[in-house]
C-alpha positions in Angstrom: 63.1 4.5 14.4 62.8 3.5 10.7 61.2 0.2 11.8 58.6 2.1 13.9 57.9 4.4 11.0 57.3 1.4 8.7 54.9 0.0 11.2 53.1 3.3 11.3 52.9 3.5 7.6 51.6 -0.1 7.3 48.8 0.7 9.8 48.1 3.9 8.0 47.8 2.1 4.6 45.7 -0.6 6.2 43.3 2.0 7.7 43.0 3.7 4.3 42.4 0.4 2.6 39.6 -0.5 5.1 38.1 2.9 4.7 38.0 2.7 0.9 36.5 -0.8 1.1 33.8 0.3 3.5 33.1 3.3 1.3 32.8 1.1 -1.8 30.5 -1.3 0.0 28.2 1.4 1.2 28.1 2.9 -2.2 27.1 -0.4 -3.7 24.6 -1.0 -0.9 22.8 2.3 -1.3 22.9 2.3 -5.1 21.2 -1.1 -5.0 18.5 0.1 -2.6 16.5 2.2 -5.0 12.7 2.1 -4.4 10.5 1.0 -7.2 7.2 2.9 -6.6 4.0 0.9 -7.1 1.1 2.8 -8.7 -2.0 2.7 -10.7 -1.5 3.8 -14.3 -3.3 7.1 -15.1 -4.5 5.7 -18.4 -6.3 3.0 -16.5 -8.0 5.6 -14.4 -9.0 7.7 -17.4 -10.0 5.0 -19.8 -11.4 2.1 -17.8 -12.6 3.6 -14.6 -14.2 7.0 -15.3 -16.5 6.9 -12.3 -14.8 9.7 -10.4 -11.5 8.2 -9.4 -8.5 10.6 -9.6 -4.9 10.7 -8.5 -5.1 13.1 -5.5 -1.6 14.3 -6.1 -0.8 13.5 -2.5 2.6 11.9 -2.1 4.0 10.6 1.2 7.7 9.5 1.4 9.9 8.4 4.2 13.4 7.1 4.7 14.9 5.4 7.8 18.1 3.8 8.9 20.3 6.0 6.6 18.1 5.2 3.6 18.2 1.5 4.0 14.4 1.5 4.6 12.3 3.5 2.2 8.6 4.0 1.9 6.4 5.9 -0.6 2.6 6.2 -1.1 0.3 7.3 -3.8 -3.3 8.3 -2.8 -6.3 7.9 -5.1 -9.7 9.4 -4.3 -13.2 9.9 -5.5 -13.5 13.4 -7.0 -16.0 15.3 -4.8 -17.4 16.9 -7.9 -18.2 13.5 -9.4 -19.6 12.0 -6.2 -19.9 13.9 -2.9 -22.3 11.3 -1.4 -20.0 8.3 -1.2 -16.4 9.3 -0.6 -13.7 6.7 -1.0 -9.9 6.5 -1.1 -7.1 4.1 -1.8 -3.5 4.3 -0.9 -0.8 2.3 -2.6 2.4 2.1 -0.5 5.7 0.7 -1.6 8.2 -0.4 1.0 11.9 -1.2 0.5 13.9 -2.8 3.3 17.4 -4.3 3.4 15.7 -7.7 3.9 12.3 -8.1 2.4 9.6 -8.7 4.9 8.1 -12.1 5.2 4.3 -12.6 4.7 3.5 -12.6 8.4 5.4 -9.4 9.0 3.8 -7.7 6.0 0.3 -8.8 7.0 0.9 -7.5 10.5 2.1 -4.2 9.2 -1.0 -4.0 6.9 -3.3 -4.5 9.8 -1.5 -1.9 11.8 -1.8 0.5 8.9 -5.5 -0.1 8.7 -5.9 0.8 12.4 -3.8 3.9 12.0 -5.8 5.0 8.9 -9.1 4.4 10.8 -7.8 6.4 13.8 -6.7 9.3 11.6 -10.1 9.4 9.8 -12.2 9.0 13.0 -13.4 5.5 12.0 -14.3 2.7 14.4 -13.6 -0.8 13.2 -15.9 -3.8 13.8 -13.4 -6.5 14.6 -16.0 -9.2 14.4 -16.5 -8.5 10.7 -12.9 -9.3 9.9 -12.6 -11.5 6.7 -9.3 -12.5 5.1 -8.1 -14.5 2.2 -5.8 -14.4 -0.8 -6.0 -14.0 -4.6 -3.8 -13.7 -7.7 -3.5 -10.2 -9.1 -3.2 -9.0 -12.7 0.6 -8.7 -12.1 0.7 -12.4 -11.3 1.5 -11.9 -7.6 -0.3 -13.8 -4.9 -1.7 -11.3 -2.4 -3.2 -11.6 1.0 -6.1 -9.4 2.0 -8.1 -8.5 5.1 -11.4 -6.7 5.2 -13.4 -5.0 7.9 -16.6 -3.1 8.3 -16.5 0.2 10.1 -18.3 3.3 11.1 -17.2 6.8 10.2 -18.0 9.1 13.1 -16.5 12.3 11.7 -19.9 13.7 10.5 -21.8 12.6 13.6 -24.1 10.6 11.4 -22.4 7.2 11.8 -21.8 6.4 8.2 -21.0 2.8 7.3 -17.7 2.1 5.6 -15.8 -0.9 4.3 -12.1 -1.2 4.6 -9.6 -3.5 2.8 -5.9 -4.0 3.4 -4.1 -6.0 0.7 -0.4 -6.8 0.5 2.1 -8.8 -1.4 5.9 -9.0 -2.1 7.2 -8.2 -5.5 10.5 -10.1 -5.9 11.3 -8.5 -9.3 11.5 -5.0 -7.6 12.5 -6.4 -4.2 9.6 -4.3 -2.9 6.7 -5.0 -0.5 3.3 -3.4 -1.4 0.5 -2.5 1.0 -2.9 -1.2 -0.4 -5.4 0.4 2.0 -8.9 1.1 0.6 -11.8 2.8 2.4 -15.2 3.4 0.9 -18.3 5.0 2.6 -21.3 2.9 1.6 -24.1 4.9 3.2 -25.1 8.6 3.0 -27.2 9.2 6.1 -26.9 12.9 5.7 -29.0 12.5 2.5 -31.3 9.8 4.0 -29.6 7.1 1.9 -29.2 4.3 4.4 -29.1 1.4 1.9 -25.6 0.4 1.1 -24.1 1.7 -2.1 -21.2 -0.6 -3.0 -20.2 1.0 -6.3 -16.9 2.5 -5.2 -16.1 -0.4 -2.9 -16.6 -2.7 -5.8 -14.2 -0.6 -7.9 -11.5 -0.7 -5.2 -11.6 -4.5 -4.7 -12.6 -5.5 -8.2 -15.7 -7.5 -7.5 -18.8 -6.6 -9.5 -21.1 -7.6 -6.7 -19.1 -5.8 -4.0 -19.2 -8.7 -1.7 -15.7 -10.0 -1.9 -16.6 -13.2 -0.2 -15.2 -16.7 -0.4 -16.6 -17.1 -4.0 -14.1 -14.5 -5.1 -11.4 -17.1 -5.3 -13.0 -18.1 -8.6 -12.0 -16.1 -11.7 -15.6 -16.0 -12.7 -16.2 -13.1 -10.4 -13.1 -11.0 -11.2 -13.7 -7.5 -12.4 -10.5 -6.7 -14.4 -11.1 -3.0 -13.7 -10.5 -3.3 -10.0 -8.1 -0.7 -8.7 -6.0 -2.9 -6.4 -6.1 -5.7 -9.0 -4.3 -3.5 -11.5 -1.5 -2.0 -9.3 1.8 -1.9 -11.1 4.8 -2.8 -9.0 7.5 -3.8 -11.4 
């Protein structure tokens, strides 16, 4: 009987040891999975880009898989009191996963996010207008971007919009970043049908608002571009 008791005790101690080991492993795992939130510094908005851009105060956070996957978004918008004719917004989303997404996965998620944003804002996307490329940001990260033209149907006046999705991985914070920018460039309700690229230019950081293949040259970089100045580490 004593022998059986010893075997029971051994199994009990082994089970306790395994439980403690698993508990420690999970504690280390979750403590190391803190999300570094990418954002645009408010001083940058106030000092260098006083054309109506504000932090909307809107925050969207989400956790999945027992906290092993985290996501958090800031949203920046054009203040309606500053400019009600050409609305625009930019979301900066940080994503933390147990294994960082590769470039293809991140780009696919970015494009999916663009289509979701367009659907939620009653915007149709012109797929033929798609343009993609890459650039080096102020934070030294190499990003990939994709751009579409679209039409905002919400007002019934078919306003022209431009859309960008830009993403990169930040190894220093082990975080993936997705930026989605949308700018209305016409104001048909005010008989302003000629494209106004001011807010679009501020989103992408191109003084000419074209963001074409020539943008790969630093000669055309506007250091005040919103996405260009996102902080992620």
